[in-house]
N, C-alpha and C positions, 0 to 999 in steps of 0.2 A: 227948161227942165226936160230931161230925157226919161220917158216912162216905159218905152219898149225898145229893146236892143236886139237886132238881128245878128246872127253869126252863121258861119258854115259855108259861105259862098267861096268860089274859087274857079279855077280853070280845069276843065275836064275834056276828054275826047268824046266824040259822039258815041252813044251806047253806054257811057259810064253813069255813075250815080253820085249824088250828093245829098246830104241831109242838112236842112236849114233849121235853126233854132231861133225862137223868139222869147226872150226873157222879160218878164214883167217886173220892173223895178219900182213901180208906182202903185201897186195894188189895184190895177184896173181890170184884171181878168175876171174877178168874182161876179157870177151871175150873167155874164155877157158872152155872146158868140164872138168868134174871131175868124180871121180870113188872111189869105195871102193874095197880094196883087203884084203885078210886075209892070215895068215901064222901060221902053227903049227910047233913047233921046229923039225928040221930034215927034213922038207919038203919044197918044192918050194912055193913061194907066189902064191896064187890062186885068180883069178878074181871073184868078187862078183856082182857088179852092176856099171853102169855108166849112167850119164845124161849129155845132151848137155848144152851149155852155156845158151840158152834160156829156157831150161827146157822142151821143147816139144818132145824130143826124149830120150828114155831110152833103156837099154839092161841089161839082167840079166843072171847069170849063171843058168843052168838048175836045179841045186841043191837047189836054193832059189826061183825060180819062184813061184808066188802065195803066198809067205810067207813074202818076204822082199819088201820094197818100198823105192826107192831113190828119193830125192827131194832136192831143193836148194832155198834159199831166197837170191837173189843177193843184195837186199837192205840192208840186215843184214850181208852180206858177210859170210854166214854160209850154210854148206851143212848138210844133214841129211840122216840117214839110219834107217828106221822103221823096226824092226825085230819082227815078230809074229810067233807063233807056233814053237818056237825054239826047236831044237833037239840037243842031245849030240854031233853030228857030226859038229855042228856049232861052237863048242869050238875052239877058236883061238885068236890071236892078230889081230885086225882089223885096217887097215891103210887107211887114206884119201890120195888121190892123185889128182893133178891138172895138166893139160897140159899147154903149153906155146906157145906164138906167134900167137894169134888169132886162136887157134885150137878149133873151135866151136863144131865139131862133136864128137859123142860118140866113145870110143875106149876100147878094151878089153885086150890089151897087156900092160904089165908093162913098156916096152920100149917106149911107147907112152906118158908117163907121166914124168914130170920133178921135180915137187914139191911134197914132201911127208911129212906126219906127223910122229910122233914117235910111234904111235899106242896106242890102248886101249884094255885091255884084256876082253874077253867075255868067261864066263864059264857056260856051261849048264849041269846040273846034271840030271841023270835019277832017 
């Protein structure tokens, strides 16, 4: 069963922008923080950004601070990752993740998340 679906990935030139979306089809957003992670083949999954259930608290990896913005619209049950000033190093598969059990607070570890999407590819060329 697919509970989270990412979209918005694609190929862009360095310096360009993309907006990723994460649609909740299984009703798992409620009362839970969410995050974006990314993975390059052969490497471990890397934390990118997280936002609390209420949207008032965020945290970002140092590598994306000032360039990426995470947000959510709980009414639409959709999360977003706005990516600006993209670099070739940002090339990866991006995954949406959601916590479980009224886990309101932001978290940066993969093991703090229960629900995961299947990923969307982002490719940044120089």
